[in-house]
C-alpha positions as CSV (number, residue, x, y, z in Angstrom):
1,E,-6.2,12.0,14.7
2,V,-6.4,9.1,12.3
3,V,-8.1,5.7,12.3
4,L,-5.9,2.8,11.6
5,D,-7.1,-0.2,9.5
6,S,-6.9,-3.8,10.7
7,Q,-3.3,-3.9,9.6
8,G,-2.3,-0.7,11.4
9,R,-2.2,1.5,8.2
10,F,-3.8,4.8,7.5
11,V,-4.5,6.8,4.4
12,I,-3.2,10.3,3.9
13,P,-5.8,12.3,1.9
14,S,-4.7,13.5,-1.5
15,P,-4.9,17.2,-0.7
16,L,-2.6,16.8,2.3
17,R,-0.1,14.7,0.2
18,E,-0.1,17.4,-2.4
19,F,0.3,20.2,0.2
20,A,3.2,18.4,1.9
21,E,4.6,17.4,-1.5
22,L,4.8,13.8,-0.3
23,G,6.1,11.3,-2.9
24,T,7.6,7.9,-2.5
25,D,10.4,9.0,-0.2
26,V,9.1,10.4,3.1
27,I,10.6,11.0,6.5
28,F,8.5,9.8,9.5
29,V,9.2,11.8,12.6
30,G,7.8,10.9,16.0
31,L,7.1,13.9,18.3
32,G,5.7,12.7,21.7
33,S,2.2,11.5,21.1
34,R,2.1,12.5,17.4
35,V,4.0,11.9,14.2
36,E,4.8,14.1,11.2
37,L,5.4,13.0,7.6
38,W,7.9,15.1,5.6
39,N,9.0,15.3,2.1
40,R,12.6,14.0,2.2
41,N,14.2,17.2,0.7
42,A,12.0,19.5,2.8
43,W,13.1,17.6,6.0
44,A,16.8,17.9,5.1
45,T,16.4,21.6,4.7
46,K,14.5,21.9,8.0
47,E,17.0,19.7,9.8
48,A,19.9,21.8,8.6
49,E,18.2,25.0,9.8
50,V,17.4,23.5,13.2
51,T,20.9,22.2,13.6
52,K,22.4,25.6,12.9
53,V,20.1,27.4,15.3
54,A,20.7,24.7,18.0
55,G,24.4,25.3,17.8
56,E,24.0,29.1,18.1
57,L,21.6,28.6,21.1
58,I,24.1,26.3,22.8
59,E,26.9,28.8,22.3
60,S,24.7,31.6,23.6
61,L,23.8,29.6,26.7
62,Q,27.4,28.7,27.4
63,K,28.4,32.4,27.2
64,E,25.6,33.4,29.6
65,K,26.6,30.6,32.0
66,S,30.2,31.6,32.1
67,G,29.6,35.3,32.1
């Protein structure tokens, strides 16, 4: 959890910025009651992986449903 300042901002501690390799271009992802900040390139890689797996899961479910 973070505490927002009077303008609704929060500071990401330097060790976390370094760990996540956050620079000037970040992706802000909302997940229910939380958010994640991603390095733009890392997010693109993760999104491609998830998209590939999602397609495979959908195909698998369709096969199970029809068979």
